[in-house]
N, C-alpha and C positions, 0 to 999 in steps of 0.2 A: 683443446686444440693444440696443434704443434707450433713450433717457433715460427715457421713460415706463415701460417694462418694468423697467428697473433700479431705478427709484424704488419701484415697486410691490413688487418682490422685497424691497428693503430695508425697506419698510413692514411686511411680514409678519415679518421678522426682529426689527424693533424691538418689535412687539407681543409676541413671545415672550420677549424679553430684558428688557423694561421693569420687570417686577416684581422682577427679581433684581439690579437695578443700584442701588448705594448710593454716593453721593458723586460729586464732580466728576471725579476721575481715571477711575473706572469709566465714567462717562458719555462722556468723551472717547474712550476705547478702544472701547467697544461701540457707540456711537451716532454720534458726531460725525465721527470719522475715516472710517468707512465711507461717510458722506454725502459727504465731500470726495472720496473715491475715485470715487463715482458721478458726481460733477461733472467727473471726469477729472484730478484733481490727484494727483501722486505724493507720498503722505504719508510716504514713507521717504526723500525727498530734501530735506535741510535747506536747500538753496539755493532750493527751490520752496515747501515747507511748513515754515516755521521756527517751532518751538515756543518759548514764553517769550521773545517778541521784546521788546527793551527800547526803549520810546519815551523816548529818553535825556534829554529835558528835562521829562518828566512825573514829578515826584518827590513822594514823601510827605514829611511833616514829618520832619526829621532827616536828609534827604538820601538816603533809600533809594530806589533806582530802581524804578519800577513796570513791570510786564511784561504785555503782552497775550498771551493764551493761544496764538494762532496768527496768523502773518502770511503771507499768500500772496504770493509774489514773482512778478512778470512783468517780463521784460527787466531783471532785476537789481535792481529796486526793489520795496519793499512796495506792493501795490496794494489789498489787502483785509485788514482786521483781523477776527478772530473772537474774541469774548469768551465763554467757556464757563462754564456753571453746571450744578449737579447736576440730574438728570432731574426731581426733585421740587420744584425751585425755580421761581419765576415769573421768566422772563427780563426782563420789563418793569421789575422792581425794580432792574436793574443797567444801565439805559440810560446813566445819568450816568457810570458808571465807564468805559464804552466811549468816551464823548465826550471824556474827557481824553486818551486815547490818540490818537483820531482827530484832534483839533485840534492835536496836537503833531507830526503827520506830514503835510506838505503833499502828498506823492505819493499818499496814500491818499484815495480818493474814495468808498469803500464800507466800511461797518462792519456787522458782524452780531453780535447777541446771541442766544445759543441755549442751551437746556437739552437739546438732542439730539432734542427733539420739535418744538418751535416755533422757527422761525428768523425773526428780525426784522431787516429790511434797512434801513439808513440811508444817507443821502448828505447833500450840503450845498447844497440848493436855495435856502435862505433867505439864506445868507451863505457866500461861498467859504471853504473850509477850516474851517468851523464846522459841526459835525454838527447836523442838524435835530433838533428835540425829538421829532418823531413819525416812525415808520418809514413808508417809502413802499410797503412790501410785507411781507407775512408769509406764511410757508410752513409748513404742518403736515404732517409726514411720515406721520402716521396718518390724515389725511383731506385729500385734494386732488383737484382736477379736472384734466382735460386742459388747460384754459385756464391753470391755475396752473403746470402743467409748462412750458408755452410761455413764461410770464413768467419762469420760473427759468432757462430755456435760455441767455440772454445771460450768465449768471454761471458757465457751464461754462468750463473752461480753453480749450477750442477756440474759443469765441465771445467770450470776455471782451475788452472794449476799454474801458479807463478813460475814453477821450476821449468815448465815446458814452453813458456810464453816466447822465450827468445828463439827457440827452434821453430815455433809456429810463425813468428814474424819473418825469420830468415826464409822459410819456405814460401810465404806469400810473396816476398820481394823477388826471390829467385824465379818462381813460377811466372810472375808478372813480366820480368825482364826476358825470360826465355820465350814466353808466349809472344811477346812483342817482336822479338828477333825472328822467330820462326814464321810468324805472320808476314813480316816484311820480306823474308827470303822466299816464301811461297808466292807472294805477289810480284816481287821484283828480285829475281835471283841475282845475287852479286857475282862479280867475276870470280872471286875465290870459291864460291859455292859451285859454280858451273865447272871450274877446273877440278874441284874435288870429285864431282860426279863423273866427269870424263875419265879421271884416273881410276875410279872404282870400277867402271864398266869396261875399261880398256877398249874403248870404241875408236879412238883416234891414235893412229900410229905416227911416230915422229913428234916434233915439237908442237905444243899447243900454243899457237900464237893468239894475239888479241882478236884477229879476224876470225879465227876458228871459234873462239869463245862467243863472239857476237853472232856467229851463224847458228850456234847451238842454244842461245838464250830462248828463242821461241819454242824450240823443241823441248827444252827442259820445262818450260811453262806448260806445254801440252802434256808432258809426262806427269807432272804434278797434278794437273786437273784430272787426268785419268785415274791416278792412284786414289785421290781424295774421293772422287765419285764412286769408285768401287768400294772403298771403305764405308762410305755413308750408306750405300745401297745394301750392303751386307748387314750393317748394324740395324737398319730399319726392318729388313726382312726377319732378322732374329727376334726383334721386339714384337713384331706382328705374329710370328709363328708361335710365340710363347706368351700370350696375353695374360694368362692367369697365374703366372709364376709369382709367388709371394716372397720367396727368399731364394738367394742363389744356392744352387746345388752343384755338386761335382759333375762336370760334363766334359766331354772331349773338347779339346781346343778347336775353335772354328778355323776354317781354311784361312791361311795367311793371305793378306792382300799382296798384290804384285810388289816385288822389290823395286827400289829405285832403278836398279840396273835393267830389270825386265821392262819397266815402263819406258825408260829412256831409249832402249834399243827399239822398242815397238814404235815409239814416236819418231825416232830418227828414220825408220823405214816407212814412215807415213802410213802406218797400219792403224786403223780405228780400233777402239776397244772391242773385244770379242763380245758378241751378242749372247744373251742367255739361251739356255736350251729351249727348244720349241715348246711353246705353251700348249698343253693338251686340256681341252675342256671336257670334264668328266660327265658321266650320265647323271651323277648326283647333282652337279651344278646345273645341268639342263633341266632336271626335274624341279629344282628350286625355282628356276626362272619361270617355268610353265605355271607353277602354283602361284607365284607372285603376280604374273601377268593376268592370270584368271581372277585373282582377288582385286587387282587394280581395275579390271573391266567393270566391276560392280559399282565403282565410284561414279557419281554424276559428272565428275570432271574427267574429260577425255584427253589423254596425251599418249604419244607413242612411247612405249616401254621397250628398252633395248638392254643389251648386256655387253660388257667388255671384260674378258678374262685377263688375268695377269699372273705372274709367278707367285704372288703373295695372297691374293684374294680374288673373288669373283664379284665384279661390280654390276649392279643393276641401276640403270639411269634413264633419263628422259631424252634420249637421242644423243646427248653430248656427255662425254666422260666426266666433265666438270659438274654435270647436273645429276650426280648419283644420289640415290636415296637409301639404298641398301648395299651392304658389302657382306658377302658370305665367306666365312673362313672354314674350309672343309678339310684341310690337309693335316691338321693336328689331331691329337687324341680326342679333343672336345670340339664339336662343331659350334659355330656361333654366328650371329647376325648383328652387324653394327649399323647404327642409323644415326641421324642427326636429332632424333627425338630426345629431349632433355631427360635425364635420369629419373627425376621425380615422376614424370608422365609415363615413362617406360615401365616403371615399377607397377603402376596402376593398370597398364594395358597388357602386361605379360605376367599376370598372377599365376603362381605355380611354377614359374621358370626362374632360373638363376639369372639375375640381372646385376650389372656392375657399370660404373662410370668408365669412360675411356679417355685417353689423352686427347686434347683438343685437335691434335694433328690428324687423327683418323676418324673422329666422329664425336658423339656425346654419350652414347650408351651402347652396351653390348648385352645380347640375350643368348644364353646357351641352349642348344637343343640337341636331340639325339638323331633324328631322321628328318628328311624333307617333309614327311607327312605332318610333323609337328607345326609346320608353318600355318596349317589350317586353324590351329588353336591360337595363332598369333595374328589372325586376320585384322583385328582392330589396330595393332601396332603397324602392320604393313600399310594399311589404308592411311593412317595418320602420317607416316613417313612419306608416302607417295603424294598426298594432297598438300602437305607442307612444302614439299619441294616444288610442286607445280606453282604454288603461290609465291615461293621465293624467286622462282624464275620469271615471274610476271614483271619483275623489275630488272632491267638490263644489267648484266654483270660482265666483267671481262672474260672472254673465252680463253680456255687453255686446255692442256691435256693433249694426248696423242690419239687421234681418231682411228688409228690403225687397229686391226683385229676386232673391230666393232661389228656386231651382228644385230640388225634391226628387225624387230617383229612387231607388227601392229596388233 
């Protein structure tokens, strides 16, 4: 399994164990050591994962040596310190303790304080060999995103490089701050941001007063929404149009989204975003619909089967666009049929065909075919998709979607 899958598996284990863990030692054994194993470290090799490491000139009063819970060694030197606390303790209460160990060992550029649930990562961006007062990253094993997994990847044994850690930390902090700033500007454009845009598009002649800025704030918001919507639509369409691409290949650059100037001018003139080109339902798509309709008629469960064409795919549904059970993709080099049938079941129902899992956002499984007539061989899959959707719709669900362009055929 990959890092993401391993972390999610560990997350499930932590959820089951958390209530039974009492004290620091139990936390280390049940939560923290498994986490280090997921990152690729050998927790049974003391030359790599050394417990009770002595930072030998960090002493308590009376000359007693202090020990950091774990020191991860790379190339024979300690590279990362981990200070562990009980699962029910707040790790931020012990940042100061870690800093004493960190500052005493020049070879260490990364320190972690954790309670087995939350991992707080520190480095020395402010002053070399002096641990920063605030972490540059925090990882929660019970709740994380794919982006956070990627931020954690450089700390795996395979990827760890102490020389590049500071640059990685700076990037995380910079991206986080800029993302927060951009997010706030897009939601609530500041006066200086609106003035900047007005200056760029040269839309206002004369002095830009506060009243002018206030008048353009809603227009700027509309322009931002238009641009973001266009960018998202193009991104989704490109992903759907190339579902089987395994690795990036040199391609021509996609059409650029509208510039801020174009969007702002359009919004100022109260012009709605331009609509897509007229959707044309092809004969291939109609033939697919007729075959699917004929197969569904064989089911003892009777429901109205309809279709709704779009720029990206041809959807077949139960009267409402949200009640789709098949989506045909016929514009690319390879034709395919997407359904909500789980991948394991689809593999059994579509033997002899190429089958793959799909992103949750568009379905569960995809079957590739050459011609509409191949759907006759996919009769079992079509019936399962149809009947499952009928059953799913037997429980009320929120309605959505756009009923326009929908053609109903009983």
